[in-house]
N, C-alpha and C positions, 0 to 999 in steps of 0.2 A: 710332646713338649714342646713348648715355644720355643724359636731361634735367640740367641741374644741378640739379635737385631731385632725382632718383635717386644722385646721388653724391656731393653736399653733407652735412657731418659739422657739427654743431651743438656743441658742446664748452663744457660749467661743471660744477661742483660734482663732474667726477669720471663725468660719463654723455654719454655722444654719443645725438644720435636721428639714425637712421639710418633708409629707404626699405627696406622688407622684400624678399628676392628670395621666389620661387614655393619655390625651393628650401627656403628657411629658417622656410616655415608652419609646420609641425611643430613647431617650437620654441617658438612662441605658445600651442599646448595647458597648462600651467601657471597662463599668468597668466588665460587666457579662464578658466580650470576657480576661478581665484582670484576674478576680479570676478563670474561668476553664484553664486558661494558666497555672498560677501561682500554682493551686492547681494539676495540673498533672492529669486533668478528664477525663475520659477516649470517643475517640470518639474527633468529630471535632464540633468548635462548631458553630449554624449556626443561623444567627443572626434573619431570619426568624420562625424560631423553638422558640425561645428563646422569639420577641414578639408574634408568636400567641399563644402559651401555658399562657403568663402574660396576656394576653387579655383576653382568656380565665379563668384565673382566678379573676382579678378583676371583671371582669362583671358579675360572676356565682354563686361566693363561696365568704363567708367572708374574703377577701385577702386582702394583705396591702404590701405595698414597702415604706419605710420612706428611703429618702434619706438624705445622708453627701452634704452639699455644700459652696462653697467657691467663692461667688461670683457666677456668674451665672453654675459653673463649678458646677458639677456631682461629688463626688471625693470619694464616698460610698456609702454604704447601704445595709440594710436590707428588707428582703421578705420574706414571706409563708402568711400559713393561718390556717385557724380553722375548725377543722372535729369533729366529733363524734367517739369515739373511737370503735376500729373495737369488744371490749368484753363488753365491761358495756353502751354505748354511752356517758362516758363523752366526754364536750368540749375539745379538747385538741387544743394549737397553734402551731402549725408546723413552724419553721424557715427553708428555704429555701435555702437561702445562707445569709452570712455575711460579708462584703469588704467593707477592706478604703484603696484605693491606699498606697501605702510606704512610700511615702512624708507624707503623713497626719495622721499617725498611733502612734505619738510619743504625740499626744494631750489625749484629753477627748471624742474624734468625735463619736470613735468607743462602749465605753460606753452608751453615748446619745441613740447611735441608739437600743442598748437593752433597756434600758429604757424606751424608747417611742414603743420599738415592747411589753414590758411586758405593759406594762398601756394600749394599745390598745385593748390588747388578754384579759384582766379584764372586762373592759368596755364593750368588747362582749360578755361576757359568760363566755369565758375560764377558769378552775379550774386549770389546768396546761399549762405549754410552754416547749415543747419540742425543746432541738436544738441539732445540727448534729455536728459534732468534726472530721473532716478529717485527717487518723492515721498521723503523720510525717508533720504537716502542724503545727507550733504554740503549739506541745502538752503542754508542762509547762507552758506555759503562760496562753494558756484558761483552762487548769485543775485551777489553780487557780484562775482564774475568775467565774469559773463554781464554784469553790468551793467554794468562800468567797459569791456566791451569793444564794449558797442553794441547787445546784444544784447536782444531783447524775448518776452518769453512772448506767445507763440501758441496756445498749444496745451493740453489737458490729455488725458489717456488714461486712458479707463477698463477695465480688463479682467474678464470670472470665465471660471471654467472650467466647463465644459456636461456637464452630469452623463453619467456612464458613460464620460468622455474622460480 
């Protein structure tokens, strides 16, 4: 029997938020590719790797993707999974991506996606949600959203490419 969250559709400004089914996963590739490009992430986006990883997440772990839909089109989504904290075992929901295409950012869709992710996390037993913010991408706007929702800055992450890799 599906959970309430898997069947509930939230609708305003002509978009709906729905839980993605595994069969629909390939439909996420266009907005995943757009997210990768807009955020200027390192490496090349590879459709097959995205699909393989998310298939593993969705079939092995408590993981979810909620999509923002306008009619049949997927125009955004939020995805993540729940894992135990490495130090004390508390269940924490980690967001891996939160993206809405530029044409749909003026409505409430992005916030409705976040609301659904938080609701799902609580229902699945998580005691906190950890959101990622890629520096240089909507810094002020995301800071205001997270602060208003009682998130607090926890960690900064640095990366570097290794020679020959």
